[in-house]
DRENZA-244852 format. One line per 2 residues: for each residue y, z, x of N, C-alpha, C, O, CB. Coordinates in steps of 0.001 Angstrom, whole numbers, plus 524288, in hexadecimal, padded with zeros to 5 digits. Last residue first. Glycine has a CB too. Layout:
N
Y:Z:X:Y:Z:X:Y:Z:X:Y:Z:X:Y:Z:X  ... .
// end
This chain:
97
7536C:AC952:7FDA9:755CE:AC50E:800A9:753AD:ABFCB:7FFC3:7557B:ABC07:80225:75561:AC61C:80612  74ED4:AD1E8:7F947:7533A:ACF8E:7F68D:7555A:ACA99:7F91D:758BD:AC7FE:7F6E9:7577E:AD372:7F61E .
7420C:AD5A1:7F778:745B5:AD377:7FB41:749F4:AD08F:7F84F:748CB:ACD1B:7F52B:742E6:ACFCE:7FF36  73D34:AE1B5:7F26B:73DFE:ADC22:7F234:7420E:ADA92:7F633:74519:ADDCB:7F810:73F9E:ADA69:7ECB9 .
7357B:AEBCD:7ECE1:73859:AE9AC:7F153:738D0:AE3CD:7F0AF:73548:AE13D:7EEAB:735A1:AEB0E:7F690  731EA:AF78E:7E6D5:73345:AF221:7E644:7365E:AF080:7EB10:73987:AF385:7ED12:73662:AF129:7E12C .
729AE:B0138:7E150:72C96:AFF0B:7E5B4:72D96:AF94C:7E4C3:72A86:AF694:7E23F:729A0:AFFDA:7EADE  72612:B0D29:7DB8C:727CC:B07BD:7DAE6:72AA2:B0605:7DFD2:72D97:B08FF:7E22B:72B65:B0721:7D604 .
71D70:B16A3:7D6A7:71FE1:B146B:7DB51:7214C:B0EB1:7DA2D:71E1C:B0BC1:7D819:71C23:B14D9:7E033  71FD5:B1B89:7C986:71C9F:B1A63:7CE18:71FFE:B1834:7D281:724C7:B17F8:7D218:7183D:B1682:7CCAE .
71E7F:B1E6B:7BC80:72197:B1FAA:7C121:71E14:B1ED6:7C5E0:719DF:B2122:7C63B:723CB:B256F:7C0EC  71E64:B1953:7B09A:71B4C:B190A:7B56B:71ECA:B19CB:7BA2D:721AE:B1644:7BBB2:71865:B13C2:7B5C8 .
71FC7:B20B3:7A4DD:72224:B1D62:7A8E5:71F04:B1DC5:7ADFB:71D3A:B21FA:7AF78:727EB:B1EF6:7A9D9  71C3B:B277B:79D74:7190A:B22DB:79E8A:71B36:B1F67:7A2E6:718B7:B1B98:7A471:71881:B1FAB:799A9 .
7238B:B2F5B:79B7D:71F07:B3089:79ED0:71BE1:B2BB5:7A064:7191E:B2BDB:7A453:71B7E:B344F:79C09  730FA:B2AE2:79BD7:72C0C:B2C2F:7994F:7278A:B2CA4:79D1D:727BA:B2A8D:7A170:72AC7:B282D:79546 .
73AAC:B299D:7A07F:73822:B24FE:79E59:732EA:B260F:79BA6:730A3:B227B:79962:7374F:B2124:7A297  73E42:B33D9:7A363:741E6:B2FE9:7A15A:73F2B:B2B7C:79E6D:7410F:B29C1:79A5B:74513:B2DA6:7A5C8 .
7358B:B3934:7A6DC:738E5:B3BB4:7A2F6:73C73:B37B0:7A061:73D8B:B3811:79BB7:73C2C:B4013:7A57A  73219:B3212:7AE59:72EEA:B32F0:7A9A6:73205:B35BC:7A563:73130:B34B8:7A0C2:72A05:B361D:7AB02 .
73A01:B32D5:7B5FB:738FA:B2DDE:7B35B:735E1:B2E92:7AE53:736EF:B2BEE:7AA72:73612:B2A38:7B6FD  7399B:B3D80:7B916:73E6A:B3B2D:7B719:73D50:B3645:7B3E1:73F68:B359E:7AF9A:74217:B39DF:7BB9C .
72EFE:B3E34:7BC76:73116:B419D:7B85A:735EB:B3F31:7B5DE:7364A:B3EDE:7B116:7326B:B470C:7BA93  72E53:B36EB:7C4AB:72B39:B363B:7BFEB:72D6C:B396C:7BB61:72DAC:B3788:7B6F6:7258C:B37C6:7C0EC .
7350C:B3BCA:7CBF2:73648:B369D:7C9E1:73368:B35B8:7C4BA:735BB:B33FC:7C0E4:734D5:B3252:7CDE1  72FAB:B4508:7CE01:73514:B4546:7CC15:736B6:B4014:7C99E:73972:B4002:7C5A9:738D8:B46B4:7D093 .
725F5:B4169:7D1C3:72635:B4459:7CCD1:72BBF:B447D:7CAA4:72C77:B441A:7C5E7:72435:B49F4:7CD9C  728C5:B3CBD:7DB70:7269B:B399F:7D726:7271F:B3C61:7D1E9:72892:B39F1:7CE06:720E6:B3860:7D832 .
72CA0:B45BF:7E0E2:72FAD:B40F0:7E075:72DDA:B3DCD:7DBB7:73101:B3C61:7D85F:72F31:B3DA1:7E583  723E9:B4C56:7E0B7:728B9:B4DE9:7DE00:72C3F:B4931:7DD0C:72E96:B48B4:7D8DF:72BAF:B521B:7E130 .
71D39:B465F:7E727:71BC2:B479B:7E1BC:72092:B491D:7DE8C:72133:B4753:7DA20:717B1:B4C14:7E198  72275:B4671:7F09E:72190:B417C:7EDEF:7203B:B4252:7E833:721E7:B3F56:7E4D1:71D34:B3E74:7F09C .
72B85:B5156:7F0B1:7267D:B4EE4:7F1DA:72626:B49A4:7EF0A:72937:B488F:7EB7F:721E0:B5283:7F036  737A2:B5484:7F63F:734EA:B5267:7F1A5:72FBE:B4FF1:7F358:72F9C:B4CD5:7F701:73864:B4E4C:7EEBF .
73E80:B56FD:7FE08:73B6A:B5B42:7FBCD:73843:B5992:7F700:7366E:B5CE0:7F408:73EFE:B5FC2:7FA57  74340:B4D6E:8004C:74042:B501E:8045C:73CBC:B5461:8022D:7387A:B554C:80436:743EC:B5273:80856 .
741B7:B440B:7F5C5:7448F:B4825:7F883:740FB:B4AF2:7FC6D:73C35:B4AD0:7FBE0:746DC:B4C14:7F494  740B8:B369B:7F4ED:73DD3:B3B93:7F4B2:740B8:B3F90:7F80B:741FE:B3E8D:7FC92:737FD:B3AE5:7F69F .
7451D:B2D0B:7F603:7486D:B3113:7F399:74594:B364E:7F2FE:747BE:B3A03:7F0D2:74A52:B2F38:7EE42  73E32:B25D5:7F96D:7418F:B282C:7FD6D:74559:B2C34:7FB2C:7486E:B2E84:7FE0C:7449C:B23EF:80037 .
739B6:B222F:7F063:736E9:B2626:7F361:73A4B:B289F:7F797:73955:B2D11:7F927:7321B:B23CB:7F5D5  74287:B2133:7E5A2:74029:B1F17:7EA5D:73DB3:B2389:7ED75:73F64:B2807:7ED2A:74442:B1C21:7EDBA .
7400F:B2303:7D830:74255:B24F6:7DD0F:73F8E:B2268:7E19B:73AD3:B218D:7E176:741F2:B2B03:7DD6C  74359:B1BA8:7CCB3:74012:B1F5B:7CF9B:74304:B2183:7D43A:747D0:B21CF:7D439:73B00:B1CC2:7D16F .
742B3:B1019:7C5C7:74531:B153A:7C606:74165:B18DE:7C8D5:73CC9:B191E:7C77D:746A5:B175A:7C064  744A3:B024E:7C60B:741AF:B06E5:7C7A9:74514:B0BC9:7C76E:749B6:B0BA6:7C8B7:73F81:B0624:7CD2E .
74268:AF628:7C02A:74620:AFA39:7C186:7430B:AFF42:7C242:73F4E:B004F:7BF6C:74A7B:AFAD8:7BD3D  73FA8:AE8A6:7C13A:73DCE:AEE0C:7C11B:74234:AF1AD:7C2C9:74545:AF079:7C64A:738F4:AEEC4:7C4AC .
7466F:ADFE9:7C1B4:742B2:AE093:7BD73:740D6:AE638:7BCEC:74080:AE848:7B897:73E0D:ADD04:7BE47  74D33:ADD5A:7C9C3:74F16:AE0BE:7C5AB:74B59:AE1C7:7C136:74CD0:AE43A:7BD57:753CE:ADE92:7C393 .
74A14:AD7DE:7D279:74B26:AD4D1:7CDC3:74CF0:AD830:7C92F:74E1C:AD60F:7C508:74655:AD1C9:7CC36  74467:AE37D:7D727:745C2:ADE0C:7D815:74645:ADB30:7D2E8:74328:ADC0D:7CF58:741A8:ADB63:7DB93 .
748A8:AEF4A:7D07C:74533:AEC06:7D39A:74738:AE681:7D42E:74B3C:AE50F:7D1F7:73FDB:AEBEC:7D13B  7516E:AF965:7D1A5:7504A:AF496:7CEDA:74D08:AF139:7D27D:74E72:AF065:7D703:7556A:AF1B1:7CD0F .
75115:B0740:7D099:75099:B0285:7D3C2:74F6D:AFDEC:7D033:74CC4:AFE7B:7CC3C:74C47:B0320:7D7F8  755EF:B13E2:7D0B9:75537:B0F33:7CD84:7550F:B0A85:7D12C:75881:B09E3:7D478:759B0:B0E9A:7C953 .
751F2:B2140:7D266:75401:B1C4D:7D45E:752C7:B17E5:7D08F:74F08:B1830:7CD8F:751BA:B1B10:7D9CF  75622:B2C78:7CAE0:75239:B2948:7CD79:754CB:B2436:7CF44:7593C:B2309:7CDD5:74D7F:B282D:7C9CC .
75B0A:B3337:7C3BF:75BB6:B33EF:7C95E:7574F:B3153:7CC6F:75514:B3396:7D00A:75BF5:B39C0:7CAB1  75B30:B309F:7B98A:7568C:B336D:7BB58:756D5:B34CF:7C121:75347:B374B:7C335:751B4:B3031:7BA51 .
76480:B2AEB:7B94F:76402:B2FA5:7B614:75F7D:B3319:7B7EC:75FE5:B37E4:7B7E3:76334:B2E27:7B050  7618A:B227D:7BF72:765AF:B25F8:7C141:76571:B2B2E:7BE5A:76619:B2F54:7C0B0:76B16:B2366:7C080 .
759F8:B1E06:7B8D4:75889:B1FDD:7BE17:75C9B:B23AE:7C030:75B39:B27AF:7C277:757F1:B1B34:7C1E1  7605C:B1B4C:7B05A:75C23:B1F1F:7AF9D:75A7F:B2161:7B4E3:759B7:B2619:7B560:7575F:B1C93:7ACD3 .
7669C:B139A:7B4E0:76902:B1877:7B2FA:764F4:B1CC0:7B247:765F9:B214C:7B377:76BDB:B1783:7ADCE  75ED7:B0C2E:7B6D9:76209:B0E2A:7BB28:764A0:B1354:7B999:764CA:B16FF:7BCB4:7663A:B0A17:7BCC0 .
75AE6:B0999:7AD1F:757A8:B0CA8:7B0B2:75AC4:B0ED3:7B54A:75968:B12EE:7B764:75330:B0958:7B2B5  75E46:B0841:7A186:76159:B0848:7A653:75E99:B0BD8:7AA46:75FD1:B107A:7AAB4:7671D:B0A26:7A545 .
753EE:B0141:79ACD:75706:B05F3:79BD8:75A00:B055D:7A0FF:75871:B0259:7A466:7537A:B0AD9:79C02  74D2D:AF924:79976:752C3:AF800:798F6:7563B:AFCBB:799F8:75B04:AFC3D:799FC:753E1:AF5E6:79399 .
7422E:AF3B7:79E8F:744BD:AF8C2:79DA0:74AA2:AF7CF:79DB5:74CC6:AF5E8:7A191:74314:AFCFD:7A1DA  73EF3:AEA01:7A1C2:73EF1:AEB13:79C23:74184:AF047:79AC1:742E4:AF126:7963B:73968:AEB08:79A1A .
73E38:AE977:7AC72:74326:AE7CE:7AA16:7436A:AE8C8:7A438:7479E:AE870:7A1E9:74401:AE21D:7AB23  7373E:AF564:7AFE8:7380E:AEFC5:7AFA4:73D1F:AEE84:7ACE0:73FF6:AF200:7AB2B:73382:AED1F:7ACE5 .
73773:B0016:7B86F:73886:AFE23:7B333:73961:AF842:7B38C:73BFC:AF664:7B722:73D5C:B00F0:7B0BA  73058:B097A:7BF85:7327C:B042A:7BF56:73311:B0296:7B9A1:72FA4:B039B:7B66A:72EE8:B0032:7C25C .
73261:B162C:7C4DA:730C3:B12DB:7C083:7333E:B0D81:7C10C:737B0:B0D05:7C2D0:7323C:B1557:7BB3D  72EB7:B1C86:7D0BD:73184:B1C7C:7CBC5:72F11:B18D0:7C7DA:72A4A:B185D:7C789:73722:B1AFF:7CC9D .
73169:B1C90:7DD69:72DA5:B1EE2:7D9CF:7309D:B1F4E:7D4B4:73487:B2213:7D458:72B72:B246E:7DBCA  73493:B110A:7E4EC:735D8:B15B2:7E1DD:730FF:B17C0:7DF24:72D0C:B150D:7DEA4:73A22:B1480:7DDD8 .
739E3:B08EF:7EE04:73501:B0B8B:7EC9C:7368D:B1075:7E9BA:73979:B13AF:7EBC5:7317C:B0CCB:7F18E  74014:AFC94:7EFE3:74036:B0215:7EE90:73ABD:B03F1:7ED47:73764:B00E5:7EBA8:743F0:B0319:7E9FA .
747A9:AF252:7F5EB:742CD:AF4D8:7F46F:743C2:AFA78:7F2E0:747B2:AFCD3:7F451:73EDC:AF495:7F8DF  74C21:AE66A:7FADC:74D33:AEAB6:7F74F:74803:AED28:7F5D8:7444D:AEA5A:7F4A2:75042:AE8D8:7F25F .
750C6:ADFD3:805E8:74C39:AE1B5:80310:74DC5:AE670:7FFC8:75060:AEA02:801AB:747B9:AE31B:806DE  758BD:ADD1C:80C39:75880:ADA7E:80728:753C5:ADC2D:803F2:752E4:ADA20:7FFB0:75865:AD4A3:807EB .
75747:AE1E4:8159A:75B40:AE41B:81229:75B38:AE193:80CCB:75D7C:AE3B9:80923:76099:AE389:81499  74A34:AE405:8190A:74E6B:AE04E:81879:75255:AE27E:8149B:750C6:AE4C2:810A9:74C5E:ADAE9:816B4 .
745B7:AEF11:82046:74610:AEC04:81B7B:74ABC:AE84E:81BA7:74EB2:AE96A:81E25:74677:AEFA2:816BA  73D46:AF105:82A52:742D3:AF07D:8292B:74345:AED0B:8245B:7416C:AE89A:8245A:745F2:AEE23:82DEF .
73357:AF995:82E25:734E1:AF541:82AD0:73AC6:AF55F:829CF:73CF1:AF97B:82893:731DD:AF56D:825A1  734F1:AFEE2:83B42:732F6:AFEE1:835E7:73515:AFA29:832F5:73836:AF725:83506:73475:B03FD:8330F .
7399C:AFF11:844AE:73442:AFD20:84498:7320F:AFCD3:83F12:72DCC:AFABF:83E44:730CF:B0092:847ED  74564:AFD5C:84AC0:74304:AFE73:845AD:73DAC:AFBE3:8458B:73D33:AF726:84635:74685:AFC74:84116 .
74ACD:B037B:85532:74769:AFF21:853C2:744B0:B0094:84EB6:741FE:B048D:84E6C:7435E:AFDD7:8582C  75702:B06DD:85A79:75301:B07DB:8568F:74FEB:B02E0:85591:7521F:AFE9F:85527:75574:B09E7:85170 .
75B6E:B0A9C:866FC:75A96:B0658:86351:75633:B07CF:85F97:75224:B09C4:86143:7594F:B0132:86638 .
// end
């Protein structure tokens, strides 16, 4: 018999943690297509106000360092959106029930 001693999440909870960029609703570009083009993930925050492009930490490859992970994301995003874009850690969680 297995006994789970760690946190068990409710199936109605939605959350994500990424390293990337957050865009508000004022950005009208098709960010989902841009994320696919850049081979990055696309997430929509609660209520749909914020949209995120980046990579989740669980996508770090076995032969990739944390520094390489961040640099690869920053390079793609800055080439597409310009050097002034703020690339950082983002997380969001909410209960849907």
